[in-house]
C-alpha positions in Angstrom: -10.9 121.3 -32.9 -10.0 125.0 -33.3 -12.6 127.6 -34.1 -11.6 127.6 -37.8 -11.8 123.9 -37.9 -15.2 124.0 -36.2 -16.5 126.5 -38.8 -15.1 124.4 -41.7 -16.7 121.2 -40.2 -20.0 123.0 -39.7 -20.2 124.2 -43.4 -19.2 120.7 -44.6 -22.0 119.2 -42.4 -24.5 121.7 -44.0 -23.4 120.6 -47.5 -23.5 116.9 -46.6 -27.0 117.4 -45.2 -28.4 117.8 -48.7 -26.4 115.0 -50.3 -27.4 111.4 -50.8 -30.9 111.8 -49.4 -32.7 109.1 -47.4 -35.7 107.4 -49.0 -38.8 109.5 -48.8 -40.8 106.7 -47.1 -38.3 106.8 -44.2 -37.7 110.6 -44.3 -41.4 111.4 -44.1 -41.7 109.5 -40.8 -38.6 111.3 -39.4 -39.9 114.7 -40.4 -43.3 114.2 -38.8 -41.7 113.0 -35.6 -39.4 116.1 -35.5 -42.4 118.4 -36.2 -44.1 116.9 -33.2 -41.0 117.1 -31.0 -39.7 120.5 -32.1 -42.7 122.5 -33.2 -45.9 121.2 -31.6 -44.0 120.4 -28.4 -42.8 124.0 -28.1 -46.2 125.8 -28.6 -47.2 125.5 -25.0 -44.1 127.2 -23.5 -44.0 129.8 -26.2 -47.7 130.7 -25.7 -47.2 131.0 -21.9 -44.1 133.2 -22.1 -45.5 135.3 -25.0 -48.7 136.1 -23.2 -47.1 137.2 -19.9 -44.1 139.0 -21.4 -46.5 141.0 -23.7 -48.3 142.0 -20.5 -45.1 143.0 -18.8 -44.0 145.1 -21.8 -47.4 146.9 -21.8 -47.3 147.6 -18.0 -43.7 148.9 -18.1 -44.6 151.2 -21.1 -47.8 152.5 -19.4 -46.0 153.2 -16.2 -43.3 155.2 -18.0 -45.9 157.4 -19.8 -46.6 159.8 -17.0 -47.0 163.0 -19.0 -50.7 163.7 -19.5 -50.0 165.3 -22.9 -48.7 161.9 -24.3 -51.7 160.0 -25.9 -52.6 156.7 -24.3 -52.7 154.9 -27.6 -48.9 154.9 -27.6 -49.0 152.0 -25.1 -50.5 149.7 -27.7 -48.1 151.1 -30.4 -45.0 150.5 -28.3 -46.2 147.0 -27.3 -46.8 146.1 -31.0 -43.4 147.3 -32.1 -41.6 145.6 -29.3 -43.4 142.3 -29.8 -43.2 142.1 -33.6 -39.7 143.5 -34.1 -37.7 142.0 -31.3 -39.5 139.9 -28.7 -41.2 137.3 -30.8 -38.5 136.6 -33.4 -35.4 137.1 -31.2 -36.3 136.5 -27.6 -38.3 133.4 -28.3 -35.5 132.1 -30.5 -33.1 132.3 -27.6 -35.6 130.4 -25.5 -35.9 127.8 -28.2 -32.1 127.5 -28.3 -32.4 126.2 -24.8 -35.4 123.9 -25.3 -35.1 122.7 -28.9 -31.3 123.1 -29.2 -30.6 121.1 -26.1 -33.0 118.4 -27.2 -31.4 118.1 -30.6 -27.8 118.0 -29.3 -28.6 115.5 -26.6 -30.6 113.2 -28.9 -27.9 113.1 -31.6 -25.1 113.1 -29.0 -26.7 110.0 -27.3 -26.8 108.3 -30.7 -23.1 109.1 -31.1 -22.3 107.7 -27.6 -24.2 104.5 -28.2 -22.6 104.1 -31.6 -25.9 104.2 -33.5 -24.4 106.8 -35.9 -21.6 104.5 -36.6 -24.1 101.7 -37.4 -25.9 104.0 -39.8 -22.7 104.8 -41.6 -21.8 101.1 -41.8 -25.1 100.4 -43.5 -24.3 103.1 -46.1 -26.8 105.7 -44.9 -25.8 109.3 -45.0 -26.1 109.8 -41.2 -26.1 113.6 -41.4 -29.0 113.7 -43.9 -30.8 111.1 -41.9 -30.5 113.0 -38.6 -30.2 116.7 -39.5 -32.3 117.2 -42.6 -35.6 116.2 -40.9 -34.9 118.7 -38.2 -34.1 121.4 -40.7 -37.4 120.7 -42.6 -39.4 120.6 -39.3 -38.0 124.0 -38.2 -39.0 125.6 -41.5 -42.4 125.6 -39.7 -40.9 127.8 -37.0 -42.5 131.0 -38.3 -45.8 129.5 -37.4 -44.7 129.4 -33.8 -43.5 132.9 -34.0 -46.8 134.1 -35.4 -48.5 132.6 -32.3 -45.9 134.4 -30.1 -46.7 137.7 -31.9 -50.5 137.3 -31.5 -50.4 136.2 -27.9 -47.8 138.9 -26.9 -50.1 141.6 -28.2 -53.2 139.9 -26.7 -51.4 139.6 -23.3 -50.5 143.3 -23.5 -54.2 144.1 -24.2 -55.3 142.0 -21.2 -52.7 143.7 -18.9 -53.6 147.1 -20.2 -57.4 146.8 -19.8 -57.5 144.8 -16.6 -54.7 146.8 -15.0 -56.6 150.0 -15.8 -53.7 151.6 -17.7 -55.8 152.6 -20.7 -59.0 151.6 -22.5 -59.3 148.7 -25.0 -60.2 151.3 -27.7 -57.0 153.3 -27.2 -54.9 150.1 -27.2 -56.4 148.9 -30.5 -55.9 152.3 -32.0 -52.2 152.1 -30.9 -51.8 148.6 -32.5 -53.2 150.0 -35.8 -51.2 153.3 -35.7 -48.5 153.7 -38.4 -48.4 150.0 -39.1 -45.7 149.1 -41.6 -46.3 145.7 -43.3 -42.5 145.4 -44.0 -41.9 144.9 -40.3 -43.8 141.6 -40.5 -41.6 140.5 -43.4 -38.5 141.6 -41.5 -39.6 139.5 -38.4 -40.3 136.4 -40.5 -37.1 136.8 -42.5 -35.2 136.8 -39.2 -37.2 133.8 -38.0 -36.3 131.7 -41.0 -32.6 132.4 -40.5 -32.9 131.7 -36.8 -34.7 128.4 -37.6 -31.8 127.3 -39.8 -29.4 128.1 -36.9 -31.6 126.2 -34.5 -31.6 123.2 -36.7 -27.9 123.0 -37.7 -25.7 124.4 -34.8 -27.1 122.0 -32.1 -26.9 119.2 -34.6 -23.3 120.0 -35.2 -22.4 119.8 -31.6 -24.3 116.6 -31.1 -22.9 114.9 -34.2 -19.3 115.7 -33.6 -19.2 115.3 -29.9 -16.7 112.8 -28.4 -16.8 111.0 -25.0 -19.5 109.5 -22.9 -22.7 110.5 -21.2 -21.1 113.4 -19.3 -19.9 115.0 -22.6 -23.5 114.9 -23.9 -24.5 117.3 -21.2 -21.5 119.5 -21.9 -22.2 119.5 -25.6 -25.8 120.6 -24.9 -24.6 123.5 -22.8 -22.0 124.5 -25.4 -24.6 124.3 -28.3 -27.0 126.5 -26.3 -24.4 129.1 -25.7 -23.1 129.3 -29.3 -26.7 129.1 -30.8 -27.7 132.1 -28.6 -24.5 134.0 -29.6 -25.0 133.4 -33.3 -28.7 134.4 -33.1 -27.8 137.7 -31.4 -25.1 138.4 -33.9 -27.3 137.6 -36.9 -30.1 139.7 -35.3 -27.8 142.7 -35.3 -26.6 142.1 -38.9 -30.1 141.5 -40.3 -31.5 144.5 -38.5 -28.8 146.7 -40.1 -29.4 145.2 -43.5 -33.2 145.2 -43.5 -34.2 148.2 -41.4 -31.4 150.7 -42.0 
C-alpha cells in the first residue's frame, strides 16, 4: 500500500475499533490481560531507566555549572525541568515503542499468520475491536507509568547529586521547588495520553494488516517501531508548540 492508502486504512481501523463492541464479559478479561502485559510488565524497565537517566542528567548539569556565582540549586531545577518536560513523557514513550509496540505488532501479526483473525471474522466478531480496543483501554493507564518515571528520574538525580558530592540535598530540593509551574505537569500528561493512543494503534495497524509468514512478522515489528517513534517525535514537536508557545 502507498502512504496515503496506509493513512486511510489506519483511520478506518481506528473508527472500526469502536464499532460493534465485543461482549463486556469477554472484553474485561482481554483488558486485564493487556494491562498486565503492557503496563505492569513495563514498570520494571521504566523504573530502571528513569532512575539512572535522572542521575546522568543531574551529573551532566552539575559538571557544566563551573561558575561559582551560579547557585547550586539550579542543578535540581534543571533536572526537574528535563525529566518532567521531555525525558519522562517523550524518551520513555520511544522506549515503550520498542517494548510495547513490538509486542503488540508481533502478537497480532502472529494471529494473522496463523489465520486466527480470519477465524474471528468468520464467527462474526469485530476482530479490530476484539484485538485493538483492549490495548487502547490498557494504555490509557500509561500516565501512571510516566508518573513513576518522573518520580524516579528526580529521585535518581537526587541520589547522584548527593552521593556524587555535586551539591547538598537541601539545595537540590530547593531547586526542585523553584519556579514550579503546575501547567508543566498537565502538558506532560497531555502528551502522554496522545502518545498512549499512538502506542496502541500504530503497532496494531502494522500487525493487523501485515501479509506473509513468520519472517514478515519480524519486519512488521521493526517497521511499527520506526513509524511509532517518528510519529511520537513529530507529535511531541506539534504539542510543544501548541501547549507551551
